[in-house]
C-alpha positions as CSV (number, residue, x, y, z in Angstrom):
1,M,68.2,-49.0,14.3
2,K,69.0,-51.1,11.2
3,E,68.3,-54.8,11.3
4,Y,70.1,-57.3,9.0
5,F,68.7,-60.6,8.0
6,P,70.3,-63.4,6.0
7,A,68.7,-63.9,2.6
8,A,67.2,-67.2,3.6
9,Q,65.5,-65.5,6.5
10,A,64.3,-62.3,5.0
11,P,61.4,-60.8,6.8
12,F,57.9,-60.8,5.4
13,I,57.3,-57.3,4.2
14,A,53.8,-55.8,4.6
15,T,52.5,-52.3,4.2
16,R,49.6,-52.7,6.7
17,R,49.7,-50.2,9.6
18,A,51.2,-51.6,12.7
19,L,48.9,-52.3,15.7
20,S,49.3,-50.0,18.7
21,R,51.6,-51.3,21.4
22,R,48.9,-50.1,23.8
23,R,46.2,-52.3,22.4
24,F,43.9,-53.9,25.0
25,L,41.2,-56.4,25.0
26,Q,38.2,-55.1,27.0
27,G,35.1,-56.6,28.4
28,A,32.9,-56.5,31.5
29,G,34.9,-53.7,33.0
30,I,38.2,-55.5,32.5
31,A,41.1,-54.5,30.3
32,L,43.7,-57.1,29.4
33,S,47.0,-55.8,28.0
34,L,48.6,-57.8,25.1
35,P,52.2,-59.0,24.7
36,L,54.4,-57.5,22.1
37,L,53.4,-59.1,18.8
38,D,55.0,-58.9,15.3
39,A,51.9,-57.0,14.2
40,M,52.8,-54.2,16.7
41,L,56.2,-53.6,15.0
42,P,56.7,-51.3,12.1
43,P,56.4,-53.4,8.9
44,F,60.1,-53.1,7.9
45,A,61.4,-54.0,11.4
46,R,59.6,-57.3,11.9
47,A,61.7,-60.3,12.8
48,A,62.2,-63.1,10.3
49,S,61.7,-66.0,12.6
50,G,60.7,-66.8,16.1
51,S,62.9,-67.3,18.3
52,S,57.6,-85.9,41.4
53,P,56.0,-82.9,42.4
54,L,55.7,-83.0,46.2
55,L,52.2,-83.7,47.6
56,P,50.5,-81.7,50.4
57,G,51.6,-83.1,53.7
58,A,54.8,-84.6,52.3
59,K,58.0,-83.9,54.1
60,P,59.3,-80.8,52.4
61,R,62.6,-80.3,50.6
62,R,63.8,-76.8,49.8
63,M,66.4,-74.8,47.9
64,F,68.2,-71.6,48.7
65,G,70.3,-70.0,46.0
66,V,72.8,-67.2,46.9
67,C,74.9,-65.2,44.5
68,N,77.6,-62.8,45.6
69,N,78.2,-61.0,42.3
70,L,81.8,-60.1,43.1
71,G,82.8,-63.6,44.0
72,L,85.7,-64.6,46.3
73,R,89.4,-64.4,46.0
74,P,90.2,-67.7,44.1
75,D,93.7,-68.1,45.7
76,L,92.1,-68.2,49.1
77,F,88.9,-70.1,48.3
78,F,89.8,-73.1,46.2
79,P,91.6,-76.0,47.9
80,T,94.9,-77.1,46.3
81,D,94.0,-80.8,46.4
82,S,90.7,-82.7,45.9
83,G,88.6,-85.6,47.2
84,A,87.3,-86.3,50.7
85,N,90.7,-85.7,52.3
86,Y,91.3,-82.3,50.8
87,T,93.2,-79.6,52.7
88,P,90.9,-76.7,53.5
89,S,91.8,-73.4,51.9
90,P,92.1,-70.4,54.2
91,Y,88.4,-69.4,53.6
92,L,87.1,-73.0,54.0
93,K,88.9,-73.2,57.4
94,L,86.2,-70.8,58.6
95,L,83.6,-73.5,57.8
96,R,85.6,-76.4,59.3
97,E,82.9,-77.3,61.9
98,H,80.5,-77.9,59.0
99,R,83.0,-79.7,56.7
100,Q,80.8,-82.8,56.4
101,D,77.8,-80.6,55.5
102,F,79.0,-79.1,52.2
103,T,80.8,-79.9,49.0
104,V,83.2,-77.4,47.4
105,F,83.4,-77.3,43.6
106,S,86.1,-76.1,41.3
107,G,86.2,-76.1,37.5
108,V,82.6,-75.2,37.0
109,S,80.9,-72.5,34.9
110,H,77.8,-71.7,32.9
111,P,78.6,-72.6,29.2
112,N,78.4,-69.5,27.0
113,V,77.5,-67.2,29.9
114,D,80.0,-64.3,29.5
115,G,80.0,-60.6,29.7
116,G,81.5,-59.9,33.2
117,H,79.2,-58.2,35.7
118,P,76.0,-58.6,33.7
119,S,76.4,-62.4,34.0
120,D,74.8,-62.3,37.6
121,I,71.3,-62.2,36.1
122,A,72.1,-65.6,34.5
123,F,73.4,-67.2,37.7
124,L,70.2,-69.4,38.2
125,T,69.1,-69.4,34.6
126,A,72.4,-70.2,32.7
127,A,70.9,-68.2,29.7
128,P,73.8,-67.5,27.3
129,H,75.4,-64.1,26.5
130,P,73.6,-61.9,29.1
131,A,75.6,-58.8,28.0
132,S,74.4,-59.0,24.4
133,S,71.9,-56.5,23.1
134,S,69.6,-59.4,22.0
135,F,69.7,-61.2,25.3
136,R,66.5,-62.7,26.6
137,N,66.6,-64.4,29.9
138,T,65.0,-67.8,30.7
139,I,63.4,-69.3,33.7
140,S,65.5,-69.4,36.9
141,L,65.9,-72.6,39.0
142,D,63.7,-71.3,41.8
143,Q,60.8,-70.4,39.6
144,H,61.0,-73.7,37.8
145,I,60.5,-75.2,41.3
146,A,57.8,-72.7,42.2
147,E,55.8,-73.4,39.1
148,R,55.6,-77.0,40.2
149,I,55.0,-76.9,44.0
150,G,54.5,-73.2,44.7
151,T,50.8,-73.7,45.7
152,L,51.8,-76.0,48.5
153,T,53.1,-73.1,50.6
154,R,51.8,-69.7,51.4
155,F,54.5,-68.1,49.2
156,P,55.5,-69.9,46.0
157,S,59.0,-68.4,46.3
158,L,60.9,-65.5,47.9
159,T,63.1,-63.3,45.8
160,L,65.5,-61.2,48.0
161,A,68.5,-58.9,47.6
162,V,71.0,-57.0,49.7
163,N,71.8,-53.5,48.2
164,G,70.0,-54.9,45.1
165,G,69.0,-51.7,43.3
166,G,66.3,-53.8,41.7
167,R,68.7,-56.6,40.7
168,G,67.7,-60.1,41.6
169,L,68.2,-63.7,40.7
170,S,64.6,-64.8,39.9
171,W,63.1,-64.9,36.3
172,T,59.8,-66.1,35.1
173,G,59.3,-68.6,32.3
174,T,58.9,-65.8,29.8
175,G,62.2,-64.2,30.9
176,V,60.7,-61.4,33.1
177,A,62.7,-60.3,36.1
178,I,60.9,-60.7,39.5
179,P,61.8,-57.6,41.6
180,P,63.6,-58.6,44.8
181,E,62.5,-57.6,48.3
182,Q,65.3,-55.7,50.0
183,S,63.7,-55.3,53.5
184,A,64.0,-58.3,55.8
185,A,61.5,-56.6,58.1
186,E,59.0,-56.4,55.3
187,V,59.5,-60.1,54.4
188,F,59.0,-60.9,58.1
189,N,55.7,-59.0,58.1
190,Q,54.5,-60.8,55.1
191,L,55.4,-64.1,56.5
192,F,54.1,-63.8,60.0
193,L,52.0,-60.8,60.7
194,Q,48.3,-61.5,60.2
195,G,46.0,-58.8,58.8
196,T,42.6,-57.8,60.2
197,P,39.6,-59.8,59.0
198,E,38.6,-57.0,56.7
199,Q,42.1,-57.0,55.1
200,V,42.0,-60.7,54.7
201,Q,38.6,-60.5,52.9
202,A,39.8,-57.7,50.7
203,Q,42.7,-59.8,49.6
204,I,40.4,-62.7,48.9
205,R,38.1,-60.5,46.8
206,K,41.2,-59.3,44.9
207,L,42.1,-62.9,44.1
208,D,38.6,-63.6,42.9
209,S,38.5,-60.5,40.6
210,G,41.0,-62.1,38.2
211,R,39.2,-65.4,37.9
212,S,37.4,-64.9,34.6
213,I,39.4,-62.2,32.9
214,L,39.9,-64.3,29.7
215,D,36.2,-65.2,29.6
216,A,35.3,-61.5,29.8
217,V,37.4,-60.8,26.7
218,G,37.0,-64.1,25.0
219,E,34.9,-63.1,22.0
220,Q,37.0,-60.0,21.3
221,A,40.1,-62.1,21.5
222,K,38.7,-64.5,18.8
223,D,37.9,-61.6,16.5
224,F,41.4,-60.1,17.1
225,Q,43.2,-63.3,16.3
226,R,41.6,-63.7,12.9
227,D,43.7,-60.7,11.6
228,L,47.0,-62.0,12.9
229,G,49.7,-64.0,11.3
230,A,50.5,-67.5,12.3
231,R,53.5,-66.5,14.6
232,D,51.4,-63.9,16.4
233,R,48.5,-66.3,16.9
234,S,50.9,-68.8,18.4
235,R,52.5,-66.1,20.6
236,L,49.1,-64.9,21.7
237,E,47.9,-68.4,22.5
238,Q,51.0,-68.9,24.7
239,Y,50.3,-65.6,26.4
240,F,46.7,-66.6,27.1
241,T,47.9,-70.0,28.4
242,S,50.2,-68.2,30.9
243,V,47.4,-66.0,32.0
244,R,45.2,-69.0,32.6
245,D,48.0,-70.6,34.5
246,L,48.4,-67.5,36.7
247,E,44.7,-67.4,37.4
248,H,44.9,-71.1,38.4
249,R,47.7,-70.3,40.8
250,L,45.9,-67.3,42.2
251,Q,42.9,-69.5,43.0
252,E,45.1,-72.2,44.5
253,S,46.7,-69.5,46.7
254,K,43.3,-68.1,47.8
255,G,43.0,-70.7,50.6
256,W,46.1,-69.3,52.2
257,E,44.5,-66.0,52.8
258,S,42.0,-67.4,55.3
259,R,44.6,-69.6,57.2
260,P,46.4,-68.1,60.2
261,K,50.0,-67.3,59.6
262,P,52.7,-69.2,61.6
263,I,53.6,-67.9,65.0
264,V,57.3,-67.5,65.7
265,S,59.1,-66.5,68.9
266,A,61.7,-64.5,67.0
267,A,61.5,-60.7,67.2
268,P,60.9,-58.8,64.0
269,P,64.2,-57.9,62.4
270,V,65.4,-54.4,62.2
271,D,66.7,-53.4,58.7
272,P,70.1,-51.6,58.7
273,T,69.5,-48.2,57.2
274,N,72.9,-47.7,55.7
275,P,74.0,-49.8,52.6
276,A,77.5,-49.7,54.2
277,Q,76.1,-52.0,57.0
278,Y,76.5,-54.8,54.5
279,M,77.3,-57.8,56.8
280,A,74.3,-56.9,59.0
281,K,72.0,-56.8,56.0
282,V,73.2,-60.2,54.9
283,K,72.7,-61.6,58.4
284,V,69.1,-60.5,58.8
285,M,68.3,-61.9,55.4
286,Y,69.8,-65.3,56.4
287,D,67.7,-65.2,59.6
288,V,64.4,-64.5,57.8
289,V,65.1,-67.2,55.3
290,R,65.7,-69.7,58.1
291,L,62.3,-68.7,59.6
292,A,60.6,-69.0,56.3
293,F,61.9,-72.6,55.8
294,E,61.3,-73.6,59.4
295,T,57.6,-72.6,59.1
296,D,57.3,-74.1,55.6
297,S,56.1,-70.8,54.3
298,T,58.0,-71.3,51.1
299,R,60.4,-73.9,49.6
300,A,62.3,-71.8,47.1
301,V,64.3,-68.7,48.0
302,T,67.0,-66.6,46.1
303,L,69.2,-64.0,47.5
304,M,71.3,-61.6,45.4
305,L,74.2,-60.1,47.3
306,N,74.7,-57.1,45.1
307,S,78.3,-56.4,46.1
308,V,78.7,-54.2,43.0
309,G,76.1,-51.8,44.5
310,T,77.8,-51.8,47.9
311,P,79.8,-48.8,49.1
312,V,82.7,-48.8,51.6
313,I,81.6,-51.5,54.1
314,S,81.5,-50.2,57.7
315,D,80.7,-53.3,59.8
316,T,83.4,-55.9,59.2
317,G,85.1,-55.1,62.5
318,E,88.1,-53.7,60.7
319,T,88.6,-50.4,58.8
320,L,88.1,-50.5,55.1
321,T,89.0,-47.5,52.8
322,D,87.5,-48.4,49.4
323,S,84.2,-49.6,48.0
324,Y,83.6,-53.3,47.5
325,H,83.6,-53.0,43.7
326,N,86.9,-51.1,43.7
327,L,88.5,-53.6,46.0
328,S,87.5,-56.4,43.7
329,H,89.5,-54.7,40.9
330,H,92.6,-54.9,43.0
331,G,95.2,-55.2,40.3
332,K,97.1,-57.4,42.7
333,A,97.8,-54.5,45.0
334,D,98.5,-55.8,48.5
335,E,96.4,-53.2,50.3
336,K,93.3,-53.9,48.3
337,L,93.8,-57.7,48.5
338,S,94.1,-57.6,52.3
339,Q,90.9,-55.5,52.5
340,L,89.1,-57.9,50.1
341,K,90.2,-60.8,52.3
342,I,88.5,-59.2,55.3
343,I,85.2,-59.0,53.4
344,D,85.4,-62.5,52.0
345,E,86.1,-63.9,55.5
346,G,83.0,-62.0,56.7
347,H,80.9,-63.9,54.1
348,M,82.3,-67.2,55.2
349,K,81.6,-66.5,58.9
350,L,78.0,-65.6,58.1
351,L,77.6,-68.8,56.0
352,A,79.0,-70.8,59.0
353,D,76.3,-69.1,61.2
354,L,73.6,-70.0,58.7
355,F,74.6,-73.7,58.6
356,R,74.8,-73.8,62.4
357,D,71.3,-72.2,62.7
358,L,69.8,-74.6,60.2
359,K,71.4,-77.6,61.9
360,A,69.9,-76.5,65.2
361,V,66.3,-77.0,63.9
362,R,65.0,-80.5,63.9
363,E,62.5,-82.0,61.4
364,G,61.9,-85.5,62.7
365,E,65.1,-87.5,62.6
366,E,66.8,-84.8,60.4
367,T,67.8,-81.2,60.6
368,L,66.6,-78.3,58.6
369,L,69.9,-78.3,56.8
370,D,69.4,-81.9,55.8
371,R,66.1,-80.9,54.2
372,T,67.5,-77.7,52.6
373,M,69.8,-77.5,49.6
374,I,72.0,-74.3,49.7
375,L,73.8,-73.2,46.6
376,Y,76.3,-70.4,47.4
377,G,78.5,-69.0,44.7
378,S,79.2,-66.3,42.2
379,N,78.8,-65.6,38.5
380,L,82.4,-64.4,38.5
381,G,85.4,-66.7,38.9
382,D,87.7,-63.8,39.1
383,A,86.1,-60.3,39.5
384,N,89.5,-58.6,39.0
385,A,89.6,-60.0,35.4
386,H,85.8,-60.1,34.9
387,S,86.2,-63.9,34.2
388,T,83.1,-66.0,34.3
389,I,84.8,-69.4,34.4
390,N,85.8,-71.5,37.4
391,M,83.0,-70.0,39.5
392,P,83.5,-70.4,43.3
393,T,80.7,-72.7,44.4
394,L,79.6,-74.3,47.6
395,F,76.7,-76.8,47.8
396,A,75.4,-77.6,51.3
397,G,72.7,-79.7,53.0
398,G,69.9,-81.4,51.2
399,G,70.7,-84.9,52.3
400,F,73.6,-85.3,50.0
401,R,77.0,-86.9,50.8
402,H,79.3,-84.0,51.4
403,G,82.7,-83.4,52.9
404,Q,84.6,-83.3,49.6
405,H,86.2,-81.0,47.1
406,L,85.2,-82.0,43.5
407,S,87.7,-80.6,41.0
408,L,85.7,-81.2,37.8
409,D,87.7,-79.4,35.1
410,P,91.0,-78.2,36.5
411,A,92.4,-77.2,33.2
412,G,89.5,-75.3,31.6
413,G,87.1,-74.5,34.4
414,I,84.1,-75.0,32.2
415,Y,82.3,-78.1,33.6
416,P,78.5,-77.1,33.4
417,L,77.2,-76.0,36.7
418,P,73.6,-76.5,35.4
419,N,74.3,-80.3,36.0
420,L,74.0,-79.5,39.7
421,F,70.6,-77.8,39.0
422,V,69.4,-81.1,37.5
423,S,70.6,-83.0,40.6
424,M,68.8,-80.4,42.8
425,L,65.5,-80.7,40.8
426,Q,65.6,-84.5,41.1
427,R,66.2,-84.2,44.8
428,M,63.1,-82.0,45.0
429,G,61.2,-85.0,43.6
430,F,61.0,-84.0,39.9
431,E,62.0,-86.2,37.0
432,D,63.8,-83.5,35.1
433,G,66.8,-84.7,33.1
434,K,67.7,-81.4,31.6
435,F,68.0,-77.7,32.7
436,A,69.4,-75.0,30.4
437,S,72.9,-76.1,29.2
438,S,73.2,-79.2,31.4
439,T,74.5,-82.5,30.1
440,G,73.2,-84.7,32.9
441,T,73.4,-84.7,36.7
442,M,76.4,-83.5,38.6
443,K,79.3,-85.9,38.6
444,G,80.4,-87.0,42.1
445,V,77.2,-85.7,43.9
446,E,75.5,-88.6,45.6
447,L,72.8,-89.0,48.2
448,K,73.6,-90.1,51.7
449,G,73.5,-93.8,52.0
450,A,73.7,-94.3,48.2
C-alpha cells in the first residue's frame, strides 16, 4: 500500500534491514515480546512523525456505562420541552417512578466521532473518526478510573456485552480493546465462587511469576536500545513503563487471591442460550452488575448492548418479524417503527427495574443508586440515518441533582458529551479537568445540596 507524506514530513529513508516483528527479549526462561517499532517496518514505509483517588475503606463511588449501539427512536425518546418541569416523552413515561433519579440530555454528541455503526467503539473514549483506516482508539472512561483505583477492589473493572461478538466498550491507555465477557454466569462465578486452596495458590504463583520480567531481560534491552532511533527508544521506554505498571497492579491484586470472596444469597444466573432471548440477556447482566457493586467487587463496569448483532428478538412479549438491525433501518415504514417501539420500550422497562433494584440496596444513609453513576445512551442519534449527533442520553444516580431535561444544543446537537465524563471523574474524587474532547464539566449537572 502506498503512503504519501508532505514534503516537510518526508520519512527518513534507510537501507538497513527491518527488524523482525517477532523479535523477543529473552532471559532467565522469560520471553518478552516487543511493541511495533519503526525499526520493524520496511525502510520505505516508515512513518514520518509520531503520532482524589479513593482510599481503602472510603465510601465507594462507582460508574456503569451502557451503550445500545442502535439507539432509540428520537421522536419517542426526547421530551419536547426542557427544564425540571418537562413533559415526559412516551419512553420516559416508563421511568416515571424514577423521575427524580435521572437527567435526560438532548443536543449532545462526541465531536468528530462519525462513521455510523463503527462509532460504538468510541462511546466511552470519544476518539475521533473511528471508521477511518488510520483510526487508533484511546483510553475509555472506565479504564481511566480503573487505572487509578482498580487495586482497591477485587476486579479493577468489568467489561461486559450482550450478543457482543467480541465488541465491547473498554479500551486501554494504548488503545487496545479489552474483550468483553458475554456470560453472566461466568461473571458470577468469578465474582463469588471461591476456588480450592490449591487453585488459589496456583493463581498467586502465576502473579508472582511476572514480577521481575524486565529485570530478567534488562541487559539485553539496553543493548537492543542502542541500535534504535530516538522515536523507537521513546516508544520502547513507554512500553517498558506500561509493563512495569502492569506488574505493579498484578502485585497489588495478589492480596485479593487469598481473601474469601463475598457471599451472596442470590442464585447463580442462567445464561439464555439463544441470542434472540435479548431482553433476558440484558436482564441477567443488569442483575450481576448490581451484585458486583453491592459487594464492592469493582467500581467500573461497561456493557455493550450489541443490537447490531442481535437477530429477531423472541422475548419482548409480542411477535416481531425482523432483526433488530433491519428494524432500525425502518425508512419510516409504520410496521417497522411499531416493532422498533416494542424493543425500545423493553429497554426502558429493564432500566426502570435496574434503578428500582439499586434503590432497594442501602449503603448507610444512601442507596446503591445514590453511590452509582449510570450513563445509558447510544453512539447513534438516529440509527435509520446513521447519524452520530444528538445522541440519546440518560444519566442516573451518583448523588447528582436530577429530575430534569437538559437541552444543551437544540439546533446542532453537538454539545460535547465528554463534559459529562469530566463531571463523573470529579465525582469519583479525581481532579481531572479534561477528558478527550471535553471543554469543561457538564453544564447544568449539579450535586445534590449544591
